[in-house]
N, C-alpha and C positions, 0 to 999 in steps of 0.2 A: 621503485615502490618500497615502502617500509612503514614502520610505526612512527608516529609523530607525538611529541610532547607539547606541541603548541596549545595554548589555551583554548582555541576554537575547536580543537580535536578532542578535548576531554569529553567524557560522557556528561549527559545532563545531570545525572546523580552526583557526579564529582563537582560540577559547577554549582549545584544546589548547596553542597557542603561548604564550598568556598564562600558562597554568599551568606550562608547562615553564620559562619565563623567570622564574617566581616573582613576576610582576606581580600576580597574584591567587592566592588559595588555593582549594582545593576547597570549603572551608567557605563562603567568601564567594560562590562561584558557586552553591552550593546555596541559600544564604539569598536571593540575588537572584531565583532562579527560584521559590522558595517565596513570596516577596513578590508576584511577578507572578501566581502562581496565586491568591493571596488577592485581588488587584486585579480580575481578570477571570474567575476560575474559575466563580463562581456564574452569571453570565449566559451563558457559553459552554457550561458543563456538559460539559467534555471529559474531565477527570480526575475519576473518580467514587469512587475510594478513594485518599486522600492518605496517604503514608507519610513525613510530615515528620520525625518523630523518627528513623526508620531512615535517611533521607537524611543528616541531620546527623551521626549516629553514623558512617556509612560515610565521609562527607567528612572528618571529623576524623581517622579512622584513616588515610585516604589522605594527609592532610597530614603526619601523623607519619611515614609512610613516605617522603614526599618530603623531609622534613627530614633523613632518613638517606641520601638519595640513591637511594632505591628507587622505581622507577616500575612500577606493576602491569602496564601494557600500553597499547595505543593509545587506550583510552577513559578513562585515569586522570583522575578528577575530573569527568567529563562527566555531567550529569544525563540520565536516560532514564526514560521511562514505558512500561509494557508493556500490550499489549492485554488486555482482561479475558477473553479466551479463552486467554491464555498463563499456564500455571501458575506461580505464584510462592510458594515455600515460606514459610509463616507469614504470608502476606498474602492477605486475602480475594480470591477469584477467582470471580465469579458466572456467567460465560458469558452474562451478560445475561438470565438465567433466574430466575424466582422459586423454582424448585426448588432452586437453588443459591445463594440470596440470602445465606446465611451460610457458604458453603463456604470452607474454608481448606486449600489443598493442603499435603501433607507434603514435596513435592519440587519443585524448579525444572524448568521446561522447558529444552530444550537452549539456546535463544537466551538465556535468562536466565543460565544457568550460564556461557556463553561471555562474555556482556557483563560480568557481575560479575567474572569472572576477569581481564578486560581493564581493570578499574578503573572501570566505570560506576557511577554513584550512582542508586539507585532512588528516584524521587519519587512513584510511584503507578501506578494502573491506569487505562487509557483506555476510554471507553465503546464499546459495540458492541451491535448488535441481538441478539436472542435467538439464541444459538449461531451468531452471524455471518450470520444469514439475511436477506439483502436489502441493497440499497445505500442505505439510509436508517437512520441510527443513532438508534434509539428502542427502549425496552424498558419492561417493567412495573416493573423494579426502580429505575431511575434516571431515566426519562424520556428526552427528546430532547436530543441535542447540536446546538448552533446554529452556523451558519456565521459565523466572525469578520468576514467582509467584509460581511455583512448578516444580522443576528441573526434576521430573519424567514425565513431560508432554511435548507435542509438542508445539513449538512456532508458528505453522502454516506455511504457505508458499504461494507463493514461496519467498516472501520478509521476511521470518522468521528471518533471521539474522539481518535485519534492525530493525524490531519490537522489538526483544529481546535486541538489543544494546540500543535502545531508552529507553525501560522500565527499564533497569538496570543502566542508567546514564552514558553509555559509550560515547554517543553523544547526542546533542540536536536536530540534523537534519539528515535526511537520505532520499535517493531516493528509489523508488520502481517501480515495473512494475506489470501490471495486465491484464491478459487475461480472466481468469475464477474466479477471486477473490484474486489474489496474493498480492494486496495491502490491501484489506479489511479483508480477513480472518486472517492474522497474526496480524493486528491491533486489531481485536476483541479478539483474543487469548491472546494478551499481554497488553491490557488496554492502547493502544495508538491510535493515529488518522492516518487514511490513506485515501487519496482521489484518486479515479479513475476519472480523468478529462474527459470531453467530448473529444472524439478522435479528434486529431489535435490541441488541446490546448497546449500540449507539443509535438512538432513535432518530428517524428522519421526520421531516414535516412537509412532504410533497403535496402540492395542491392538485396534482393530476394522477398520481400513482401511489396513493397512501398504502395500498395493500400489496404492492410489488415488493417481493423479498429477494430478488436476485442482486439488486444494488445495495451496497452498504458503505458506511463511512468507518474509518479506523485509523489507528496510529502508525506513524513511521518514525524511525530513529536509527542511530548507528548501533545501538545495543538492544538486546531483548529487555533488559531492565529498564531502559529509558522508554521503550514502547509500552511496557507495563505501567510506568509512571504516568504517561499521557492517557492511557486507558483508564486509570483510576480517576481521572478528571472528566473525561468526555463520555464515559459510560454511565448508565443509570436511567431510571424510568423518566419518561416524559409523555404527557397525554396526547401529544401531536401524532404519535404513531399507534395504530390499532394493535400492533403486535410487540410493543415495547416490553422488554424484560424488566421485571419489577425490582431486581437486585440492584443495589447501588454499586459504586466502583471501589468500595473500600478493600475488597479482597485483592485487587490488583496493586494496592499500595504496599503490601507486605513484600519482604525479600523473597525472591523465587528460590525454591528448593531445587538444587541441581542434581539431587540423587534420583536416578532412574532405575535403581536396582529392582529387578523383577518386573519392570514394565513390559507389557506385551506389545511388540512393535511389528507391524506388517509392512514389508517393503515391496513396492510394485515399481519395477524399472520403466514400465511403459503404459500402465493403466489399461492394459488389454490390447496391446498391439499397436499403439501409436508409434510413428517413426520418431526417433530421437537422434539428434546429431551425436556422433561418436564422442566428441569432446565433452559435451554436456553429460552424456551417459557415464563417461569415465569418472567425472567428478562426483556426480550424484551417487554412484555406486560405492563411494567411500563412506557414506553416512551410516549404513548398517553396521560396518565394522567398528565405527566410532561408538555407536550406541551399545553394541555387544561388549565392547571393551569396558564400558561403564556399568555393565551388569544387567542390561536389558535383555529380554528374551526376544530375539529377532528371527522372523521367518519370512522368506520370500513367498509372495502369494501371486496367484493368477487371478487378477481382479479385472473384470470387464465392466467398464462404466460407459460403454458406447451408447446405451439408451439415452444418456444425457444429451447427446448431440441434437437429436430432434427436439427434445424438450427445451433446451436452452435457446436454440435458434428461433423456435416458434414464439416463446415467451418474450424474447428480446425484440423480435420484429413487432409484436403487438405493442410492446412498451414504446418503441421508437415512433410508431404511428400515433400513439396516444400523447406522447410528450412533445413531438416535433412536427407532427403532420400538418399543423396549421402555419408553419413558417414558409415564407416565399421560396419556392423550389430553386430559383436562380440565385439565392443568397446563401445557400448552404453548400458545403463541400460534397464531394462524391461519396464519401463513406456514410455520411448522415443521409444523403439522398437515397443511397442504396438500401439502407436499413428501413427507411420510411416506406419505400416501394415494396419491400418484402412484407412490411406490416399491412399494406393495403391488400395483399394477396391472402392473408391469414383468414381462415374460415372458422365458424363455430366448431366444426368437426376437428380442425387442426388444434384448437385450444383444448378441446376435450381429450384428444389423444396426448397432447403434451402433459396435461394434468394427470392422466393415467400413468404415463411413463415416469413422471417425477414422483408420484405417490408410491409406485412399485419400487423405485430406487430407494426412496426414503426408508421403506420398511425393510428392504434387503440390507441396507447399510446399518439399520438398527441391529439386525442379527449379527452383522459383521463386527460391530463395535461391542457386542457381548463377548466376542472372542479376542478382540484386540483393543488396546487402549488408544493407539494412534496408527495412522497410515503415513508412511514416508514415501515420497514420489518426486519426480522432477517438477520444478515450478514451470519452467519454459522448456520447450523442445529444442531450442537452439540457444547458443550464446549471443551476445550483442551483435547485431548486424550493421552494415554500413548506414550511416545517418542519412545519406541521400537516397536510400532505397525506401520506397513507400511502405512496403511490408515484405514479409518472407514469402517467397514464391516456391521454395523447395526445401524439404527437410529430409536429410539422409537419403537423397535420391528420389524422394516421393514428391511429385508436384502438388502444390496447394491450390485448390480450386478458386479461392477468394481470399480476401484480406483477413478473414476471421480464422481460417482453418488451422493456422500454425499455433494458435493459442489454446487448443483443445485441452492440453494437460492442466490448464488453469480453469477454463470455463466449465469443463465437466464437473469439477469440484464445486463450482458455484451452485450447481443444481441441488446439491446434497443438503443445503441448509446448515452446513457445518462450519466451524471455525477453521481457518487455515493460515499458516504463517510461512513466510519465506525467511530463511536465515542463511548467512554466508556459509558455503560449503567448500569452496576452493576456487582454483583458477585454471583456465585452459592453458595449453603450452604458449599461447600468444599473450598471456597475462590478462585475459578477460574474465570478469567475475562470473561465478555460477552459484546460485542458491539452491537449497533443497527445501521441499515443501513438507510441512508437518500438518496433518489433517486430523481433527479430533471429532468425537461424537458431538452432535449439537449441544450447545450450552457448556461444553468442556473447554472453554477458552483458556483457562488457567493451566490445564494439562498441556495444551499445545505450547503455551509460552514456556512451561517448565522444560519440555523436551528441547525446544529451540535453545533455551538457555544452556542446557547441558552440552549440546553440540557446540555452541559458541565458546564456552569455557574450555572444552576439550581440544578444539582445533585452533583457535586464535585467528582464524581467517578474517574475521570482522575487523581486526586491528590493522590490517594491511591498507595503507593509504594510497591514494592515486598520486601520480607524478606531477602535481600542480604546485 
């Protein structure tokens, strides 16, 4: 493993500069990435529906615009792949489900509309578990996505296809979604960047769960600056969400300030006693020293987020019943079926208790963020696990009761209504990537990105490429 100067491993911002200076064309950039997909796509299995003809058609049209001095927007000519949960008009979108194996949406999701309007070039769809269920990307339609740093390991999930495609140079930009860690976990596993924005920052348009705030869409990229670039395009108010944030994305377009001098940083190694694999813990523990060396005021805290457990599981179960309870039980996988059955057992008293727990946590964390600017913690409790293992069954000697339990370090954060990013932090002795999680006060997405950017610049871990 090492750094690479290949065109497909440049940052999106570097590619943008080359396009603007006419040193490369959008067509050349698309062809470069399509060749890279052809080289490594089969073994990684990250892009499951390739749109080569569409990409080349879009790129040629963008080049014609550029020749006339017209630039579509901030993403002009940059390749992107969309998660297979994200509707793309005229392009197969399966949601990782055999029920929708041949489904072709008639309309684009909001993130696709915004990215295309900004000049992005669509190269395909990235793999996801069935309906995004779980932090291991495998389904009955396309099989498993493999980790580019070790093909015998999981790429994480549910945005595992996006993370693996980024890590292996298939695209510089990708979208993802996150309910219980689906942006952050695969970013950590694949040594890339994933931002779970404050709910409402990237508005959704759900016909069944418009008021549900645990699930969000957000950007993924190889660098924090590239993630901010994509955020500048996909964020901003839309009337389709009742809690959409009214700020536009212009603040994310500015260069990120890496100065964290005086920033108040709380470090929690286990979020209140969660088991953490010693290899993951050792890498995560390096982040406080990095930030302290940059001038931040770092303090280790004893932070107990365990009330989030009941709140998350109850609200998630209710959501699964609401969203998928009408599907044929014999046509969905065991994880979806298990979540739906949990939803059928939820009572009004359960929902009331979950709301009380979440509200109390929100207010307690409000007070916490009066004392600290960000919380730094593990993203995942384990490094990438074997790809043929359905889920993690044990963490640091502690058995996991079900397929969800090993993701607590991510999904407890989801309950807080807070922005959270995963940024590369280092590698285990076996060379497996480990990210660190930066959590901010609700609506402080830029602060989260700024701290992630500082870590990225100071460590350089994000520039280490997989052996492909």
